N, C-alpha and C positions, 0 to 999 in steps of 0.2 A: 194411816201410820205405816211407814216402811219397815221392812224386816232388816235387821242388821246383816252386814255382809258375812257370808260364810267363809270360814277359814279352811284352807286346805290342810288336811291332816295326813300324816304318813303312818301306815300300819307298821307295828313292831311286834314281833313274836317273842314271848318271854317264857322260859321254863322255870317253874317254881317247885320247890320242895313241898311236900304235903303240908308241913306246918305253916309255911308261908302262904300257901293256897288257902288253908283254913283261916288264917288271919285275915287275908284279903276278903274272903267270903263273909267273915264276921263284921268287918268294917263296912262292907256294902250294906249289910242288913241293918247295922246300927245307925248309919248316917244317911242312908237313902241315896248315896252317891254311886255312880257307876264304878266298875273296877278300873276303867281307863282313867277316870277323874282322880281316883285315889292314887293311882300310879303316877299321874302327872304331878300331883301335889307332892308326892314323895320325892320325885326327881328334883323339883324346885327347892324343896326343903334341904335336900342333900347338897345342892349347888350352893345354897346360902352358907351351909356349914363349911364347905370347902373354901369359900371366899374368906371367911374369917380365920381359917387355918393357914392361909398363905403367909409364909415368913416375910415376904416383901410387904404385904399389906399391914401386917403387925408392926413392922419397922416404921412404915410411913405413919401409921396411927400414933405410934409412940412419939414421933417428932412433933405432933400437934400439941403435946403436953409441955414441950420445952419453950422457954422464953428466949427468943433471938435478940441479939443486941439491936438497939435502935439504929435504923438506917440500913439494915441488912439488905432489904429489897433493892435499894438504890445503889449502895456501895458494897455489894456482896464480895467483890474481889478484894477490896481493902480489908473487910472484916475477916475473910478467910486468911489473908496474908498475916494479919495481926494475930490471929489465933493459932497459926501454925508455928510449931517449934521444931526445928530440924533435929534429928538424932545427934548430929555432930555438935550442935551448940549445947546439948544436954550434958555432954561429957566434960565440959570445961569446968 
């Protein structure tokens, strides 16, 4: 059985406040995971939170809930032109 390929890792130095250090030590004792693994998981979790917080992603997700007129994918220019009302024509 062959060993999985080793990934190259980059060292990072982090300064923690005493309460954060204590929390990290408690998590390592409770989970059996290394400090590095807990920090990696924390970074990934934070990245996921940030993705969902992106205003553009929220906007795009909201579009998925809308019902587009039939044929929009094929005739998108015509659908947009039909749905557009110029500000000048509203005044009449």
